[in-house]
ROVOPA-132247 format. One record per atom (N, C-alpha, C): y, z, x; residue in one letter. Coordinates in Angstrom, 3 decimals. Last residue first. Layout:
BEGIN
<node><py>Y</py><pz>Z</pz><px>X</px><res>A</res></node>
...
This chain:
BEGIN
<node><py>37.669</py><pz>51.701</pz><px>-63.831</px><res>L</res></node>
<node><py>36.258</py><pz>52.019</pz><px>-63.573</px><res>L</res></node>
<node><py>35.467</py><pz>52.014</pz><px>-64.850</px><res>L</res></node>
<node><py>40.018</py><pz>49.039</pz><px>-64.664</px><res>P</res></node>
<node><py>39.552</py><pz>50.428</pz><px>-64.541</px><res>P</res></node>
<node><py>38.051</py><pz>50.549</pz><px>-64.334</px><res>P</res></node>
<node><py>42.011</py><pz>46.874</pz><px>-64.010</px><res>N</res></node>
<node><py>40.555</py><pz>46.820</pz><px>-63.784</px><res>N</res></node>
<node><py>39.993</py><pz>48.239</pz><px>-63.598</px><res>N</res></node>
<node><py>44.682</py><pz>47.330</pz><px>-64.222</px><res>A</res></node>
<node><py>44.133</py><pz>46.313</pz><px>-65.113</px><res>A</res></node>
<node><py>42.607</py><pz>46.209</pz><px>-65.010</px><res>A</res></node>
<node><py>45.124</py><pz>49.132</pz><px>-62.152</px><res>P</res></node>
<node><py>45.221</py><pz>49.607</pz><px>-63.545</px><res>P</res></node>
<node><py>44.641</py><pz>48.607</pz><px>-64.553</px><res>P</res></node>
<node><py>44.674</py><pz>47.238</pz><px>-59.941</px><res>Y</res></node>
<node><py>43.759</py><pz>48.342</pz><px>-60.221</px><res>Y</res></node>
<node><py>43.908</py><pz>48.907</pz><px>-61.638</px><res>Y</res></node>
<node><py>46.870</py><pz>45.338</pz><px>-60.154</px><res>F</res></node>
<node><py>45.461</py><pz>44.943</pz><px>-60.224</px><res>F</res></node>
<node><py>44.547</py><pz>46.110</pz><px>-60.615</px><res>F</res></node>
<node><py>49.372</py><pz>46.504</pz><px>-59.744</px><res>D</res></node>
<node><py>49.042</py><pz>45.954</pz><px>-61.065</px><res>D</res></node>
<node><py>47.552</py><pz>45.713</pz><px>-61.238</px><res>D</res></node>
<node><py>49.132</py><pz>47.418</pz><px>-57.152</px><res>A</res></node>
<node><py>49.784</py><pz>48.284</pz><px>-58.141</px><res>A</res></node>
<node><py>49.530</py><pz>47.803</pz><px>-59.563</px><res>A</res></node>
<node><py>48.149</py><pz>45.295</pz><px>-55.707</px><res>V</res></node>
<node><py>47.195</py><pz>46.321</pz><px>-56.133</px><res>V</res></node>
<node><py>47.803</py><pz>47.274</pz><px>-57.155</px><res>V</res></node>
<node><py>50.590</py><pz>43.848</pz><px>-55.320</px><res>F</res></node>
<node><py>49.479</py><pz>43.274</pz><px>-56.069</px><res>F</res></node>
<node><py>48.543</py><pz>44.364</pz><px>-56.585</px><res>F</res></node>
<node><py>52.052</py><pz>45.536</pz><px>-53.665</px><res>L</res></node>
<node><py>52.559</py><pz>45.258</pz><px>-55.011</px><res>L</res></node>
<node><py>51.445</py><pz>44.689</pz><px>-55.896</px><res>L</res></node>
<node><py>50.437</py><pz>45.333</pz><px>-51.396</px><res>L</res></node>
<node><py>50.600</py><pz>46.640</pz><px>-52.055</px><res>L</res></node>
<node><py>51.144</py><pz>46.478</pz><px>-53.472</px><res>L</res></node>
<node><py>50.811</py><pz>42.607</pz><px>-50.819</px><res>A</res></node>
<node><py>49.465</py><pz>43.116</pz><px>-51.126</px><res>A</res></node>
<node><py>49.551</py><pz>44.459</pz><px>-51.842</px><res>A</res></node>
<node><py>53.560</py><pz>42.540</pz><px>-50.241</px><res>D</res></node>
<node><py>53.038</py><pz>41.787</pz><px>-51.389</px><res>D</res></node>
<node><py>51.653</py><pz>42.284</pz><px>-51.798</px><res>D</res></node>
<node><py>53.565</py><pz>44.076</pz><px>-47.896</px><res>K</res></node>
<node><py>54.309</py><pz>44.538</pz><px>-49.081</px><res>K</res></node>
<node><py>53.786</py><pz>43.843</pz><px>-50.335</px><res>K</res></node>
<node><py>52.050</py><pz>42.364</pz><px>-46.279</px><res>E</res></node>
<node><py>51.549</py><pz>43.713</pz><px>-46.589</px><res>E</res></node>
<node><py>52.253</py><pz>44.288</pz><px>-47.814</px><res>E</res></node>
<node><py>53.772</py><pz>40.125</pz><px>-46.162</px><res>E</res></node>
<node><py>52.409</py><pz>39.976</pz><px>-46.685</px><res>E</res></node>
<node><py>51.826</py><pz>41.341</pz><px>-47.085</px><res>E</res></node>
<node><py>55.990</py><pz>41.213</pz><px>-44.857</px><res>R</res></node>
<node><py>56.144</py><pz>40.722</pz><px>-46.240</px><res>R</res></node>
<node><py>54.770</py><pz>40.610</pz><px>-46.906</px><res>R</res></node>
<node><py>54.931</py><pz>44.167</pz><px>-43.037</px><res>S</res></node>
<node><py>55.270</py><pz>42.749</pz><px>-43.135</px><res>S</res></node>
<node><py>55.438</py><pz>42.372</pz><px>-44.602</px><res>S</res></node>
<node><py>56.278</py><pz>47.393</pz><px>-42.353</px><res>L</res></node>
<node><py>55.384</py><pz>46.529</pz><px>-43.127</px><res>L</res></node>
<node><py>55.881</py><pz>45.090</pz><px>-43.120</px><res>L</res></node>
<node><py>56.426</py><pz>49.493</pz><px>-39.540</px><res>K</res></node>
<node><py>57.103</py><pz>48.492</pz><px>-40.351</px><res>K</res></node>
<node><py>56.104</py><pz>47.559</pz><px>-41.036</px><res>K</res></node>
<node><py>54.694</py><pz>51.168</pz><px>-37.938</px><res>D</res></node>
<node><py>55.292</py><pz>51.625</pz><px>-39.191</px><res>D</res></node>
<node><py>55.864</py><pz>50.539</pz><px>-40.089</px><res>D</res></node>
<node><py>51.745</py><pz>51.768</pz><px>-36.220</px><res>F</res></node>
<node><py>52.828</py><pz>50.816</pz><px>-36.436</px><res>F</res></node>
<node><py>53.398</py><pz>51.098</pz><px>-37.816</px><res>F</res></node>
<node><py>49.538</py><pz>53.415</pz><px>-35.574</px><res>R</res></node>
<node><py>50.877</py><pz>53.983</pz><px>-35.740</px><res>R</res></node>
<node><py>52.019</py><pz>52.966</pz><px>-35.725</px><res>R</res></node>
<node><py>46.995</py><pz>52.627</pz><px>-35.753</px><res>L</res></node>
<node><py>47.610</py><pz>52.489</pz><px>-34.436</px><res>L</res></node>
<node><py>49.074</py><pz>52.926</pz><px>-34.440</px><res>L</res></node>
<node><py>46.584</py><pz>52.967</pz><px>-38.431</px><res>R</res></node>
<node><py>45.786</py><pz>53.781</pz><px>-37.505</px><res>R</res></node>
<node><py>46.394</py><pz>53.766</pz><px>-36.111</px><res>R</res></node>
<node><py>48.210</py><pz>50.989</pz><px>-39.452</px><res>M</res></node>
<node><py>48.593</py><pz>52.384</pz><px>-39.678</px><res>M</res></node>
<node><py>47.824</py><pz>53.315</pz><px>-38.738</px><res>M</res></node>
<node><py>46.703</py><pz>48.732</pz><px>-38.665</px><res>K</res></node>
<node><py>48.081</py><pz>48.903</pz><px>-38.208</px><res>K</res></node>
<node><py>48.517</py><pz>50.369</pz><px>-38.338</px><res>K</res></node>
<node><py>44.372</py><pz>49.120</pz><px>-40.133</px><res>R</res></node>
<node><py>44.331</py><pz>49.118</pz><px>-38.662</px><res>R</res></node>
<node><py>45.717</py><pz>49.385</pz><px>-38.084</px><res>R</res></node>
<node><py>45.432</py><pz>48.856</pz><px>-42.710</px><res>D</res></node>
<node><py>44.726</py><pz>50.073</pz><px>-42.313</px><res>D</res></node>
<node><py>44.699</py><pz>50.190</pz><px>-40.792</px><res>D</res></node>
<node><py>46.376</py><pz>46.235</pz><px>-42.606</px><res>L</res></node>
<node><py>47.333</py><pz>47.335</pz><px>-42.758</px><res>L</res></node>
<node><py>46.695</py><pz>48.661</pz><px>-42.349</px><res>L</res></node>
<node><py>43.937</py><pz>44.893</pz><px>-42.470</px><res>G</res></node>
<node><py>44.886</py><pz>44.785</pz><px>-41.363</px><res>G</res></node>
<node><py>45.915</py><pz>45.899</pz><px>-41.404</px><res>G</res></node>
<node><py>42.963</py><pz>45.566</pz><px>-44.977</px><res>L</res></node>
<node><py>42.219</py><pz>45.977</pz><px>-43.784</px><res>L</res></node>
<node><py>43.121</py><pz>45.920</pz><px>-42.547</px><res>L</res></node>
<node><py>44.905</py><pz>44.287</pz><px>-46.537</px><res>L</res></node>
<node><py>44.833</py><pz>45.750</pz><px>-46.559</px><res>L</res></node>
<node><py>44.007</py><pz>46.291</pz><px>-45.390</px><res>L</res></node>
<node><py>44.292</py><pz>41.623</pz><px>-45.945</px><res>V</res></node>
<node><py>45.623</py><pz>42.141</pz><px>-45.598</px><res>V</res></node>
<node><py>45.587</py><pz>43.665</pz><px>-45.555</px><res>V</res></node>
<node><py>41.687</py><pz>41.499</pz><px>-47.019</px><res>N</res></node>
<node><py>41.897</py><pz>41.320</pz><px>-45.586</px><res>N</res></node>
<node><py>43.262</py><pz>41.833</pz><px>-45.134</px><res>N</res></node>
<node><py>42.253</py><pz>41.831</pz><px>-49.760</px><res>H</res></node>
<node><py>41.372</py><pz>42.772</pz><px>-49.055</px><res>H</res></node>
<node><py>41.618</py><pz>42.707</pz><px>-47.545</px><res>H</res></node>
<node><py>43.740</py><pz>39.519</pz><px>-50.211</px><res>I</res></node>
<node><py>44.389</py><pz>40.834</pz><px>-50.356</px><res>I</res></node>
<node><py>43.574</py><pz>41.889</pz><px>-49.612</px><res>I</res></node>
<node><py>41.735</py><pz>37.552</pz><px>-49.782</px><res>A</res></node>
<node><py>42.981</py><pz>37.529</pz><px>-49.007</px><res>A</res></node>
<node><py>43.686</py><pz>38.888</pz><px>-49.048</px><res>A</res></node>
<node><py>39.739</py><pz>38.233</pz><px>-51.705</px><res>V</res></node>
<node><py>39.467</py><pz>38.300</pz><px>-50.266</px><res>V</res></node>
<node><py>40.756</py><pz>38.350</pz><px>-49.441</px><res>V</res></node>
<node><py>40.731</py><pz>40.366</pz><px>-54.397</px><res>P</res></node>
<node><py>40.602</py><pz>39.017</pz><px>-53.843</px><res>P</res></node>
<node><py>40.496</py><pz>39.119</pz><px>-52.314</px><res>P</res></node>
<node><py>38.792</py><pz>43.429</pz><px>-54.676</px><res>L</res></node>
<node><py>40.050</py><pz>42.706</pz><px>-54.515</px><res>L</res></node>
<node><py>39.774</py><pz>41.259</pz><px>-54.114</px><res>L</res></node>
<node><py>36.567</py><pz>44.742</pz><px>-57.024</px><res>P</res></node>
<node><py>36.745</py><pz>44.045</pz><px>-55.744</px><res>P</res></node>
<node><py>38.059</py><pz>43.269</pz><px>-55.731</px><res>P</res></node>
<node><py>37.196</py><pz>47.843</pz><px>-58.561</px><res>A</res></node>
<node><py>37.173</py><pz>46.387</pz><px>-58.707</px><res>A</res></node>
<node><py>37.402</py><pz>45.715</pz><px>-57.356</px><res>A</res></node>
<node><py>37.149</py><pz>50.465</pz><px>-58.876</px><res>I</res></node>
<node><py>36.426</py><pz>49.977</pz><px>-57.699</px><res>I</res></node>
<node><py>36.342</py><pz>48.447</pz><px>-57.741</px><res>I</res></node>
<node><py>39.313</py><pz>52.937</pz><px>-60.094</px><res>S</res></node>
<node><py>38.950</py><pz>51.521</pz><px>-60.046</px><res>S</res></node>
<node><py>38.233</py><pz>51.204</pz><px>-58.739</px><res>S</res></node>
<node><py>39.620</py><pz>55.663</pz><px>-59.990</px><res>D</res></node>
<node><py>39.827</py><pz>55.026</pz><px>-61.290</px><res>D</res></node>
<node><py>39.559</py><pz>53.525</pz><px>-61.281</px><res>D</res></node>
<node><py>38.709</py><pz>58.712</pz><px>-58.681</px><res>I</res></node>
<node><py>38.569</py><pz>57.266</pz><px>-58.514</px><res>I</res></node>
<node><py>38.719</py><pz>56.635</pz><px>-59.891</px><res>I</res></node>
<node><py>41.038</py><pz>61.378</pz><px>-58.765</px><res>A</res></node>
<node><py>39.848</py><pz>60.743</pz><px>-59.323</px><res>A</res></node>
<node><py>39.859</py><pz>59.244</pz><px>-59.046</px><res>A</res></node>
<node><py>42.067</py><pz>64.555</pz><px>-57.382</px><res>C</res></node>
<node><py>42.237</py><pz>63.115</pz><px>-57.582</px><res>C</res></node>
<node><py>40.936</py><pz>62.531</pz><px>-58.115</px><res>C</res></node>
<node><py>41.471</py><pz>67.308</pz><px>-57.878</px><res>K</res></node>
<node><py>42.738</py><pz>66.890</pz><px>-57.286</px><res>K</res></node>
<node><py>43.034</py><pz>65.419</pz><px>-57.581</px><res>K</res></node>
<node><py>40.076</py><pz>69.771</pz><px>-59.868</px><res>A</res></node>
<node><py>40.030</py><pz>68.355</pz><px>-59.503</px><res>A</res></node>
<node><py>41.412</py><pz>67.925</pz><px>-59.040</px><res>A</res></node>
<node><py>39.698</py><pz>73.020</pz><px>-58.517</px><res>E</res></node>
<node><py>40.401</py><pz>72.136</pz><px>-59.422</px><res>E</res></node>
<node><py>40.314</py><pz>70.690</pz><px>-58.935</px><res>E</res></node>
<node><py>38.900</py><pz>74.869</pz><px>-56.737</px><res>R</res></node>
<node><py>38.056</py><pz>74.684</pz><px>-57.929</px><res>R</res></node>
<node><py>38.656</py><pz>73.693</pz><px>-58.916</px><res>R</res></node>
<node><py>39.889</py><pz>73.385</pz><px>-53.859</px><res>S</res></node>
<node><py>39.396</py><pz>74.678</pz><px>-54.357</px><res>S</res></node>
<node><py>38.505</py><pz>74.413</pz><px>-55.554</px><res>S</res></node>
<node><py>40.039</py><pz>70.306</pz><px>-54.833</px><res>D</res></node>
<node><py>40.873</py><pz>71.183</pz><px>-54.040</px><res>D</res></node>
<node><py>40.627</py><pz>72.578</pz><px>-54.596</px><res>D</res></node>
<node><py>38.017</py><pz>67.396</pz><px>-54.836</px><res>W</res></node>
<node><py>38.250</py><pz>68.772</pz><px>-55.288</px><res>W</res></node>
<node><py>39.115</py><pz>69.514</pz><px>-54.300</px><res>W</res></node>
<node><py>37.949</py><pz>64.215</pz><px>-56.137</px><res>V</res></node>
<node><py>38.235</py><pz>65.003</pz><px>-54.939</px><res>V</res></node>
<node><py>38.598</py><pz>66.383</pz><px>-55.445</px><res>V</res></node>
<node><py>35.460</py><pz>62.424</pz><px>-58.036</px><res>L</res></node>
<node><py>36.585</py><pz>63.349</pz><px>-57.919</px><res>L</res></node>
<node><py>36.714</py><pz>63.935</pz><px>-56.529</px><res>L</res></node>
<node><py>33.309</py><pz>60.955</pz><px>-58.998</px><res>G</res></node>
<node><py>34.422</py><pz>60.262</pz><px>-58.360</px><res>G</res></node>
<node><py>35.646</py><pz>61.122</pz><px>-58.170</px><res>G</res></node>
<node><py>31.014</py><pz>62.070</pz><px>-59.989</px><res>A</res></node>
<node><py>32.149</py><pz>61.943</pz><px>-60.907</px><res>A</res></node>
<node><py>33.335</py><pz>61.209</pz><px>-60.306</px><res>A</res></node>
<node><py>29.031</py><pz>61.797</pz><px>-57.993</px><res>N</res></node>
<node><py>28.659</py><pz>61.870</pz><px>-59.408</px><res>N</res></node>
<node><py>29.820</py><pz>61.601</pz><px>-60.353</px><res>N</res></node>
<node><py>30.260</py><pz>61.872</pz><px>-55.506</px><res>L</res></node>
<node><py>29.657</py><pz>60.617</pz><px>-55.955</px><res>L</res></node>
<node><py>29.322</py><pz>60.631</pz><px>-57.443</px><res>L</res></node>
<node><py>33.349</py><pz>63.222</pz><px>-54.746</px><res>D</res></node>
<node><py>32.036</py><pz>63.522</pz><px>-55.302</px><res>D</res></node>
<node><py>31.462</py><pz>62.229</pz><px>-55.883</px><res>D</res></node>
<node><py>35.093</py><pz>62.264</pz><px>-51.835</px><res>F</res></node>
<node><py>34.933</py><pz>62.169</pz><px>-53.288</px><res>F</res></node>
<node><py>33.502</py><pz>62.510</pz><px>-53.663</px><res>F</res></node>
<node><py>37.213</py><pz>63.187</pz><px>-49.372</px><res>T</res></node>
<node><py>35.797</py><pz>63.216</pz><px>-49.733</px><res>T</res></node>
<node><py>35.704</py><pz>63.270</pz><px>-51.251</px><res>T</res></node>
<node><py>39.562</py><pz>61.605</pz><px>-47.236</px><res>E</res></node>
<node><py>39.252</py><pz>62.204</pz><px>-48.532</px><res>E</res></node>
<node><py>37.745</py><pz>62.152</pz><px>-48.736</px><res>E</res></node>
<node><py>41.949</py><pz>61.552</pz><px>-44.622</px><res>H</res></node>
<node><py>40.557</py><pz>61.452</pz><px>-45.039</px><res>H</res></node>
<node><py>40.356</py><pz>62.204</pz><px>-46.349</px><res>H</res></node>
<node><py>44.880</py><pz>59.613</pz><px>-44.167</px><res>C</res></node>
<node><py>44.263</py><pz>60.897</pz><px>-44.517</px><res>C</res></node>
<node><py>42.836</py><pz>60.653</pz><px>-44.989</px><res>C</res></node>
<node><py>46.266</py><pz>57.283</pz><px>-43.722</px><res>Q</res></node>
<node><py>45.143</py><pz>57.577</pz><px>-42.827</px><res>Q</res></node>
<node><py>44.529</py><pz>58.958</pz><px>-43.069</px><res>Q</res></node>
<node><py>48.179</py><pz>56.259</pz><px>-45.389</px><res>T</res></node>
<node><py>48.481</py><pz>57.518</pz><px>-44.697</px><res>T</res></node>
<node><py>47.442</py><pz>57.909</pz><px>-43.660</px><res>T</res></node>
<node><py>47.221</py><pz>53.791</pz><px>-46.378</px><res>T</res></node>
<node><py>48.618</py><pz>53.920</pz><px>-45.974</px><res>T</res></node>
<node><py>48.926</py><pz>55.184</pz><px>-45.180</px><res>T</res></node>
<node><py>44.436</py><pz>54.131</pz><px>-46.868</px><res>V</res></node>
<node><py>44.933</py><pz>53.030</pz><px>-46.050</px><res>V</res></node>
<node><py>46.338</py><pz>53.313</pz><px>-45.530</px><res>V</res></node>
<node><py>42.530</py><pz>56.994</pz><px>-46.615</px><res>R</res></node>
<node><py>43.644</py><pz>56.371</pz><px>-47.317</px><res>R</res></node>
<node><py>44.290</py><pz>55.343</pz><px>-46.389</px><res>R</res></node>
<node><py>39.077</py><pz>56.861</pz><px>-46.276</px><res>R</res></node>
<node><py>40.346</py><pz>57.053</pz><px>-45.573</px><res>R</res></node>
<node><py>41.414</py><pz>56.329</pz><px>-46.383</px><res>R</res></node>
<node><py>36.115</py><pz>58.590</pz><px>-47.439</px><res>A</res></node>
<node><py>37.080</py><pz>57.497</pz><px>-47.421</px><res>A</res></node>
<node><py>38.332</py><pz>57.887</pz><px>-46.646</px><res>A</res></node>
<node><py>32.889</py><pz>59.196</pz><px>-48.441</px><res>E</res></node>
<node><py>33.878</py><pz>59.538</pz><px>-47.418</px><res>E</res></node>
<node><py>34.809</py><pz>58.338</pz><px>-47.303</px><res>E</res></node>
<node><py>31.376</py><pz>60.281</pz><px>-51.261</px><res>I</res></node>
<node><py>31.984</py><pz>59.091</pz><px>-50.670</px><res>I</res></node>
<node><py>33.037</py><pz>59.585</pz><px>-49.690</px><res>I</res></node>
<node><py>28.269</py><pz>62.052</pz><px>-51.917</px><res>R</res></node>
<node><py>29.711</py><pz>61.908</pz><px>-51.718</px><res>R</res></node>
<node><py>30.087</py><pz>60.559</pz><px>-51.123</px><res>R</res></node>
<node><py>25.509</py><pz>62.323</pz><px>-52.131</px><res>D</res></node>
<node><py>26.344</py><pz>63.060</pz><px>-53.077</px><res>D</res></node>
<node><py>27.849</py><pz>62.888</pz><px>-52.881</px><res>D</res></node>
<node><py>24.218</py><pz>60.683</pz><px>-50.302</px><res>N</res></node>
<node><py>23.564</py><pz>60.959</pz><px>-51.585</px><res>N</res></node>
<node><py>24.485</py><pz>61.609</pz><px>-52.604</px><res>N</res></node>
<node><py>27.049</py><pz>58.811</pz><px>-48.994</px><res>T</res></node>
<node><py>25.831</py><pz>59.595</pz><px>-48.842</px><res>T</res></node>
<node><py>25.222</py><pz>59.818</pz><px>-50.221</px><res>T</res></node>
<node><py>28.953</py><pz>56.393</pz><px>-47.486</px><res>V</res></node>
<node><py>28.455</py><pz>56.836</pz><px>-48.787</px><res>V</res></node>
<node><py>27.144</py><pz>57.564</pz><px>-48.528</px><res>V</res></node>
<node><py>31.920</py><pz>55.965</pz><px>-45.505</px><res>A</res></node>
<node><py>30.487</py><pz>56.265</pz><px>-45.637</px><res>A</res></node>
<node><py>30.185</py><pz>56.667</pz><px>-47.068</px><res>A</res></node>
<node><py>34.435</py><pz>54.810</pz><px>-45.806</px><res>E</res></node>
<node><py>33.897</py><pz>54.985</pz><px>-44.456</px><res>E</res></node>
<node><py>32.402</py><pz>55.229</pz><px>-44.493</px><res>E</res></node>
<node><py>36.386</py><pz>52.813</pz><px>-47.852</px><res>V</res></node>
<node><py>35.138</py><pz>53.557</pz><px>-47.744</px><res>V</res></node>
<node><py>34.693</py><pz>53.596</pz><px>-46.289</px><res>V</res></node>
<node><py>39.773</py><pz>53.242</pz><px>-48.223</px><res>L</res></node>
<node><py>38.772</py><pz>52.434</pz><px>-47.538</px><res>L</res></node>
<node><py>37.525</py><pz>53.287</pz><px>-47.358</px><res>L</res></node>
<node><py>42.044</py><pz>53.476</pz><px>-50.975</px><res>C</res></node>
<node><py>41.092</py><pz>54.081</pz><px>-50.039</px><res>C</res></node>
<node><py>40.093</py><pz>53.073</pz><px>-49.497</px><res>C</res></node>
<node><py>45.045</py><pz>54.204</pz><px>-52.178</px><res>I</res></node>
<node><py>44.259</py><pz>53.020</pz><px>-51.850</px><res>I</res></node>
<node><py>43.355</py><pz>53.461</pz><px>-50.709</px><res>I</res></node>
<node><py>46.253</py><pz>56.299</pz><px>-54.565</px><res>L</res></node>
<node><py>45.523</py><pz>56.282</pz><px>-53.301</px><res>L</res></node>
<node><py>44.725</py><pz>54.996</pz><px>-53.178</px><res>L</res></node>
<node><py>49.160</py><pz>57.461</pz><px>-55.958</px><res>S</res></node>
<node><py>48.240</py><pz>56.335</pz><px>-55.979</px><res>S</res></node>
<node><py>47.579</py><pz>56.246</pz><px>-54.611</px><res>S</res></node>
<node><py>50.273</py><pz>60.331</pz><px>-57.743</px><res>A</res></node>
<node><py>50.025</py><pz>59.645</pz><px>-56.473</px><res>A</res></node>
<node><py>48.958</py><pz>58.572</pz><px>-56.644</px><res>A</res></node>
<node><py>50.603</py><pz>61.819</pz><px>-60.045</px><res>G</res></node>
<node><py>50.995</py><pz>60.421</pz><px>-60.076</px><res>G</res></node>
<node><py>50.780</py><pz>59.667</pz><px>-58.780</px><res>G</res></node>
<node><py>49.547</py><pz>64.324</pz><px>-60.117</px><res>G</res></node>
<node><py>50.988</py><pz>64.215</pz><px>-59.901</px><res>G</res></node>
<node><py>51.499</py><pz>62.784</pz><px>-59.879</px><res>G</res></node>
<node><py>46.752</py><pz>63.824</pz><px>-60.314</px><res>P</res></node>
<node><py>47.507</py><pz>64.316</pz><px>-61.469</px><res>P</res></node>
<node><py>49.019</py><pz>64.188</pz><px>-61.322</px><res>P</res></node>
<node><py>46.000</py><pz>60.669</pz><px>-58.667</px><res>C</res></node>
<node><py>46.099</py><pz>62.126</pz><px>-58.675</px><res>C</res></node>
<node><py>46.946</py><pz>62.569</pz><px>-59.862</px><res>C</res></node>
<node><py>43.639</py><pz>57.995</pz><px>-58.405</px><res>S</res></node>
<node><py>44.915</py><pz>58.541</pz><px>-58.870</px><res>S</res></node>
<node><py>44.843</py><pz>60.051</pz><px>-58.869</px><res>S</res></node>
<node><py>42.249</py><pz>55.420</pz><px>-56.324</px><res>A</res></node>
<node><py>42.152</py><pz>56.727</pz><px>-56.987</px><res>A</res></node>
<node><py>43.559</py><pz>57.169</pz><px>-57.373</px><res>A</res></node>
<node><py>40.511</py><pz>52.408</pz><px>-55.576</px><res>H</res></node>
<node><py>41.748</py><pz>53.092</pz><px>-55.948</px><res>H</res></node>
<node><py>41.435</py><pz>54.418</pz><px>-56.623</px><res>H</res></node>
<node><py>38.882</py><pz>50.904</pz><px>-52.684</px><res>F</res></node>
<node><py>38.953</py><pz>51.317</pz><px>-54.081</px><res>F</res></node>
<node><py>40.268</py><pz>52.047</pz><px>-54.319</px><res>F</res></node>
<node><py>37.203</py><pz>48.705</pz><px>-50.532</px><res>I</res></node>
<node><py>38.476</py><pz>49.358</pz><px>-50.850</px><res>I</res></node>
<node><py>38.458</py><pz>49.685</pz><px>-52.336</px><res>I</res></node>
<node><py>34.470</py><pz>48.738</pz><px>-48.195</px><res>D</res></node>
<node><py>35.036</py><pz>48.466</pz><px>-49.519</px><res>D</res></node>
<node><py>36.351</py><pz>49.225</pz><px>-49.679</px><res>D</res></node>
<node><py>33.610</py><pz>49.812</pz><px>-45.820</px><res>G</res></node>
<node><py>34.441</py><pz>48.613</pz><px>-45.754</px><res>G</res></node>
<node><py>35.031</py><pz>48.216</pz><px>-47.086</px><res>G</res></node>
<node><py>30.488</py><pz>50.985</pz><px>-46.957</px><res>P</res></node>
<node><py>31.557</py><pz>51.059</pz><px>-45.967</px><res>P</res></node>
<node><py>32.293</py><pz>49.720</pz><px>-45.837</px><res>P</res></node>
<node><py>30.139</py><pz>50.421</pz><px>-50.519</px><res>V</res></node>
<node><py>29.595</py><pz>50.428</pz><px>-49.154</px><res>V</res></node>
<node><py>30.764</py><pz>50.540</pz><px>-48.179</px><res>V</res></node>
<node><py>29.406</py><pz>51.163</pz><px>-53.923</px><res>L</res></node>
<node><py>30.358</py><pz>51.093</pz><px>-52.815</px><res>L</res></node>
<node><py>29.640</py><pz>51.165</pz><px>-51.476</px><res>L</res></node>
<node><py>27.521</py><pz>51.691</pz><px>-55.793</px><res>R</res></node>
<node><py>27.590</py><pz>50.311</pz><px>-55.296</px><res>R</res></node>
<node><py>28.550</py><pz>50.161</pz><px>-54.111</px><res>R</res></node>
<node><py>27.918</py><pz>54.198</pz><px>-56.728</px><res>S</res></node>
<node><py>26.842</py><pz>54.013</pz><px>-55.741</px><res>S</res></node>
<node><py>26.828</py><pz>52.608</pz><px>-55.157</px><res>S</res></node>
<node><py>29.728</py><pz>53.912</pz><px>-58.769</px><res>L</res></node>
<node><py>30.230</py><pz>54.352</pz><px>-57.468</px><res>L</res></node>
<node><py>29.193</py><pz>54.156</pz><px>-56.368</px><res>L</res></node>
<node><py>27.943</py><pz>53.163</pz><px>-60.848</px><res>K</res></node>
<node><py>28.994</py><pz>52.245</pz><px>-60.395</px><res>K</res></node>
<node><py>29.470</py><pz>52.618</pz><px>-58.997</px><res>K</res></node>
<node><py>26.346</py><pz>55.435</pz><px>-61.055</px><res>S</res></node>
<node><py>25.704</py><pz>54.145</pz><px>-60.770</px><res>S</res></node>
<node><py>26.731</py><pz>53.127</pz><px>-60.291</px><res>S</res></node>
<node><py>28.279</py><pz>57.381</pz><px>-61.670</px><res>K</res></node>
<node><py>27.562</py><pz>57.447</pz><px>-60.393</px><res>K</res></node>
<node><py>26.922</py><pz>56.102</pz><px>-60.067</px><res>K</res></node>
<node><py>29.032</py><pz>56.495</pz><px>-64.230</px><res>V</res></node>
<node><py>30.019</py><pz>56.546</pz><px>-63.150</px><res>V</res></node>
<node><py>29.312</py><pz>56.549</pz><px>-61.804</px><res>V</res></node>
<node><py>26.604</py><pz>56.803</pz><px>-65.622</px><res>D</res></node>
<node><py>27.215</py><pz>55.485</pz><px>-65.516</px><res>D</res></node>
<node><py>28.225</py><pz>55.440</pz><px>-64.370</px><res>D</res></node>
<node><py>24.193</py><pz>58.919</pz><px>-63.946</px><res>T</res></node>
<node><py>25.307</py><pz>58.680</pz><px>-64.857</px><res>T</res></node>
<node><py>25.902</py><pz>57.301</pz><px>-64.611</px><res>T</res></node>
<node><py>20.732</py><pz>58.721</pz><px>-63.822</px><res>M</res></node>
<node><py>21.965</py><pz>58.524</pz><px>-63.075</px><res>M</res></node>
<node><py>23.081</py><pz>58.210</pz><px>-64.074</px><res>M</res></node>
């Protein structure tokens, strides 16, 4: 088992991780399921579903890698809980962010780059 796969295999439904795309997009993702070869996740802020390859942590678009998981560091419990609440809020189509949600998003902008995969 590759080092990346062994780390990604630790993810379970309900975990939050970070992925980056070549164009600079930052994806905060909530794990929905982990199978033998993939991670099914939902982007917290947009609710878009993404499927990542478990071996390399990549999302593929045709034959080209689109995005890559770059951090699975566990968030502090308070931040994790705020992001879970934000995920629910976005699923129900509430648009305005609270100060706490804005602070959590600002926190992860520094936290994930400081804790790479």
